[in-house]
C-alpha positions in Angstrom: 106.6 99.5 98.7 108.4 97.3 96.2 112.0 96.1 96.8 112.5 94.1 94.0 113.2 96.9 91.6 113.9 100.5 91.5 110.8 102.8 91.9 110.2 106.6 92.4 108.8 107.2 95.8 105.2 108.4 96.2 105.7 109.5 100.0 109.7 110.7 100.2 109.6 113.2 96.9 110.7 116.5 96.7 110.3 116.9 93.1 109.3 113.5 91.1 110.5 111.1 93.9 113.6 109.8 91.8 116.0 110.2 94.8 113.4 109.1 97.4 113.3 106.0 95.7 117.0 105.6 95.2 117.6 106.2 98.6 114.6 103.4 99.7 116.2 100.9 97.2 119.7 101.5 98.7 118.9 101.7 102.5 120.3 105.1 102.8 119.3 108.6 103.9 117.0 110.3 101.2 118.3 113.8 102.6 121.7 112.8 102.7 121.9 111.2 99.3 119.9 114.2 97.8 122.8 116.8 99.4 125.6 114.3 98.0 123.9 114.5 94.6 123.5 118.3 94.8 127.5 118.3 95.7 128.5 116.4 93.2 126.3 118.0 90.6 128.1 121.3 91.5 131.5 120.4 91.7 131.5 118.2 88.3 131.1 119.4 85.5 131.2 115.8 83.9 128.1 115.0 85.6 125.1 116.8 84.4 122.9 116.3 87.5 119.6 118.0 86.5 119.8 116.4 82.8 120.5 112.7 84.7 117.6 113.8 87.1 115.1 114.6 83.9 116.2 111.3 82.0 115.9 109.2 85.4 112.1 110.7 86.4 111.1 109.5 82.5 112.7 106.2 82.8 112.4 105.2 86.5 108.5 103.8 86.9 106.2 105.1 90.1 106.4 103.0 93.3 102.9 101.5 94.8 
């Protein structure tokens, strides 16, 4: 696991490992970050959660 940069998680993933990798990088619980992401995505019309996730999936490299 690389700690120097943001990587998608290979082990803590539901779909592509984006939130799991972000949680590892921040040192947060991946479950709590996923819940927060879904709540913010639903509650805010200005935050298109699915589009942001897809872009992150394309841009963030997969970790080791």
